[in-house]
C-alpha positions, -999 to +999 in steps of 0.1 A: +509+490-089+503+449-084+471+443-065+475+421-037+446+403-021+442+414+017+451+378+028+483+380+007+494+411+018+489+402+055+512+373+050+538+392+029+537+418+057+542+391+088+572+376+072+584+411+064+581+420+101+597+385+111+625+381+089+631+414+064+660+402+044+640+369+031+608+387+025+614+392-011+623+355-011+594+341+006+570+362-017+586+347-049+585+313-034+548+316-027+540+330-065+557+299-077+536+278-061+508+289-087+524+304-117+491+313-136+474+326-108+504+348-101+506+361-136+467+367-133+473+387-101+504+409-118+480+420-145+443+419-132+414+431-157+402+463-147+367+452-143+376+426-119+396+445-096+381+439-061+371+468-038+380+469-002+349+454+009+347+424-017+370+392-008+388+380-040+376+348-054+412+334-054+443+341-030+478+330-032+477+294-018+442+285-030+453+261-056+487+249-039+486+213-028+486+202+009+522+186+004+536+217-008+519+239+020+534+217+043+567+215+029+570+253+028+562+255+064+588+233+074+614+251+050+603+284+068+605+271+105+640+258+099+650+291+082+637+317+104+655+332+134+654+314+167+629+335+184+596+330+197+578+359+179+594+347+144+580+310+148+547+318+160+546+348+135+552+322+108+527+298+121+500+323+124+506+335+088+503+300+077+474+291+095+457+324+079+455+301+047+432+276+062+395+275+069+400+248+097+428+243+121+453+220+100+460+195+129+469+168+108+496+190+088+511+201+120+514+166+130+533+155+099+553+186+103+562+177+139+573+144+128+593+157+102+612+178+127+615+151+149+633+129+125+657+161+118+660+162+159+651+197+156+638+195+191+637+231+199+615+238+169+591+207+181+588+227+213+581+260+198+552+242+175+537+222+201+535+252+226+521+276+197+495+247+192+486+248+227+482+284+230+456+280+200+436+254+221+444+229+198+464+196+203+454+188+238+460+151+237+482+128+255+498+121+224+508+157+220+518+160+256+542+128+253+558+145+220+562+177+242+580+161+270+604+138+248+613+171+227+618+190+260+639+164+274+658+158+243+663+197+244+681+195+278+648+212+295+638+186+319+631+207+345+606+227+321+591+186+312+588+181+347+566+210+352+544+203+324+538+168+337+527+180+370+505+205+356+486+188+328+491+150+337+500+141+369+463+148+384+450+121+358+474+091+367+442+070+369+435+072+334+473+081+320+480+059+292+510+032+304+531+044+274+530+082+289+539+070+324+567+048+312+581+081+290+579+098+321+594+074+344+626+071+317+628+109+315+632+109+356+657+078+353+680+095+325+683+125+345+686+112+380+656+125+393+651+095+416+626+111+442+604+123+415+606+087+398+596+066+429+569+096+437+549+090+402+555+052+406+537+054+437+510+074+424+504+047+399+502+023+425+478+041+446+452+038+417+461+001+411+477+006+380+493-022+367+529-020+350+529-039+316+566-039+307+595-052+331+616-025+319+597-002+342+600-023+372+638-024+366+640+013+367+618+016+396+639-010+412+672+005+403+659+038+414+652+023+452+682+009+454+703+041+446+679+060+471+689+034+498+654+019+499+662-018+496+631-031+512+611-010+486+633-024+458+627-061+472+587-055+474+585-041+438+604-071+424+583-095+445+553-076+436+557-076+397+576-109+393+552-122+369+564-099+343+600-114+344+588-150+342+580-168+308+541-169+314+542-131+319+562-124+289+536-146+268+507-126+284+523-093+275+530-104+239+493-114+238+480-080+252+500-062+226+488-082+199+449-075+210+458-038+214+475-037+178+440-054+165+419-031+186+437+001+166+434-013+133 
């Protein structure tokens, strides 16, 4: 009988539970990643057969390149049934290969899913990451909000914003604030839009983009709050002047240099 390492047996068992009809296919693909290792496992020398208490020196995936592992997970996520149990199970099994949580690899996979407009999968992967206590950054939060919006789950995006971000308006990056203002504007959630903007003004946060002011002003107008519209346009009129545009360009240039 073919011997399997405990780690590999666990992986195969998980995929068998998640998607039985693809179990043999998954096993074959995993073995193909390292043919020499697969052959060694198929015919292990008697004296090297590990006991139940000894961890094997090698396991499937040990010598697989990071690129191949990422490609394998991406293919698996796209092929599995669209259930939380299937996706979370596949991610759990994939991470079992790693000594450290592969946050960098998952970011690459999320970007690949975004390019394919697999918004539902993006949401599932990020929620799984957060359930593991990983990816708690403003960048990940913004990626989740954008995916929820594109997946037509704006109420869920709104709830996530209120729970995770709204209490830190004094420090939330403007890029993320602009994203949420745009989500509210696009989905005609005008009361929430102006409430968010007033919260930012309460902390004396200065908008950096005139498109934000246009959306806020339009929201006030559609709500019949014409005085508020004029107040906002007057207060941030510098963003619409040539001088204001030059200052913005200089600021963006400085920010890019700092990131390098």
